[in-house]
N, C-alpha and C positions, 0 to 999 in steps of 0.2 A: 760421705756422711751428711754434707750439706744438702746434696740433691735428695737424699732419703728424707731429711727433715722437711724440706720444701714440698715433697710429694705427699707426705703425711698431712701437712698443713692444708694443702688444697683438698685432699680427700675429706678432712673434718669440716673444712669450710663448705664444701658441697653438701655434706650431711646437715649442717646447720641451716643452710639455705632451703633445703627440702623441708625441714622441720618448721621453719618460720612460715613458709608458703602454706604448709598443711594447717598450722594453728590458726593463722589470721586470714586465710583465704579459702582453702578447700573445706575444712571442717564446718565453719559457720554456714556455708552455702549448701553442703551435701551431708549434713549429720543424719538426715532422714534416711539416707541410703546406707547407713552403717559407718560412715567416715566420721566417727565421733572423736572427741578429745577427752580422754580419761587418763591423765598422766600418772606414771609411777616413777618417782625419782630414783629409787633403788634400781629399777630396770634401766633407767637412763644411764646410770653409772656402769652397770654391768654390760650394757650394749656397747658402750664406748670402750670399755676395757677389752671386750672380745674383738672389736674392730682394730684396736691398737695391737693386740696380739697377732692378728692376721697380717697387719701391715708390716710388722717387725720381721716376718719371714719372707716378705716379697723382695726379691732381688731385682730392682728396676734397672740396674746396669746391664743385666742379661736380656737384651731385647730379642725375644724369641716369639714365634706365633702363638705359642701356649701362654706367654705372659699377656699378650694383648687380649686373648680370648678370656683368660681369667680376670683381667681388669674389667672387661665388658660385663662379665658375670657379677663381679663385685659392685660395680657402679650402678647397674640397672636392676639388680635383683636383691643382693644381700643388704646394701646400705639403706635402700628404701624400706625393706623389711625390717631392719634393725631399728629404724626410726618409728615405723608403725607399731613395733613391738612395745616400746615404752610409752608411746603417746596413747595407746589404748589398753594398757595394763594387761597385755596378753600372758598367757601361760609360759613360763620360763623353760619348761621341758622341751617344747617344740623348737624354741629359739636355740637352745643348747645343741639339739640334734643338727639343725641347719648350720650352726657355727662349726661344729666338729666336722661336718661334711665338707665345708669350705676349706678347713685346714687339711683334710685328707686329700682333696683335689689339689691343693697347693703343693703338698708334698709329692704327689704323683707327678706333677709338672716338673719337679726337680730331678726326677730319674733320667739318667742319660738316655737319649734316644738311640734306637738301633738304626744303623745306616744300611738301607736296602738299596744297593747300587743299581741293580736292574730296574728299579722303579723310578730312578731319578730322570731318566730320559722320557718317561711317559707321564711324569707327575703334572706337567703343565697341561697336557692334553686332558688328563683326568679332571683337573680344576676347571678347564674350560667347559667340559661336558657337564660337570656339576652345576656350573653357573647357568648354562643353557637350560638344564632341567629345572633349576630354581625359577628362572624366568617363565618358562612354559607352564609350569605347575601353578605359579602365582597368577598368571593371566587366566588359567583354567578356573581357579577358585574365584576370581573376581567376576568372570562371566557367568559361572554356575550360580553365583549368589545374586545375580541381577545387577552387576556393576558396582561402582563405589557408592556406598551409602553415607551421606554426610552427617548422619546422626551419630556416627562413630566418633566425631570430633566434639560432641556435646555431652557433658557429664549428666545432663538431665534425661537424655534419651539412650545412652549407651547401654544401660541395663536391660531396657525393653528390646533393644536390637539383639542383645545376646540371647534373650529368651526366644526371640522369633527364629534366630539362626542356630538352632541346636545341631551342630554338625556331628555326624557319626560316619562310620565306615571308612572308605578310602579317603574321602574328603577330610575327615578328622585327622587321619594319619598325615596327609599332606600338609594340612594346616600346622599341626604340631611340629613336624620335621622342618618345615620352611621357617617357621618363626623362632623355634627354640634350638635348632641345631645348625641347619645350613646357613641361614643368614648371619648369625653371630660368627660362625666359622669364616665365611667369606669376608666379613667385615674385618676381622682380626688379621686374616691373611694379607689383604690388600693394604691395611695400615702398616703392617710389618714390612712389606715390600715396597711401600710408598709408590704404588703404581695402580692403574686401573686396567680395565679390559683392553687388550691389545687389538 
């Protein structure tokens, strides 16, 4: 119970830090790009209640790869979105859909996994191949787009860069799979196993 409360405290502290940085640093500088500050206190209360309800169902003692993957999703997607939701007075319907989706994913992670014994001996080779594919496809995307563009690290130019690099076709699929599926999966797996590439 003590560990769970500490976990919740750190999550809400993280959310608070995101909101303070947005209000006092990001929004004043980049409001012209749509990063405005139009708070709704009812949405603030609602977003915190939804986050609390999700946290109550997370079992932090059961350290599985799916837990780390879910925490990755929660930390980098759901929490920033829940903060943006109340700070920009967004429509609650979409936020509710996202929150319900997060709860559904959480309950799916609680379903006991099926043990495929024939796959166990090959699982490490499959992970290595997946990692090699991730590296090669990432290098391909970087080279195909002309190398690393440092404008991506600047809020003033990132939107122009996105307009210039409207990726479609195979490259679009590679980019989406690498950033939204393969990378989070590998990060969660290696955090769980506490080891890196052999």
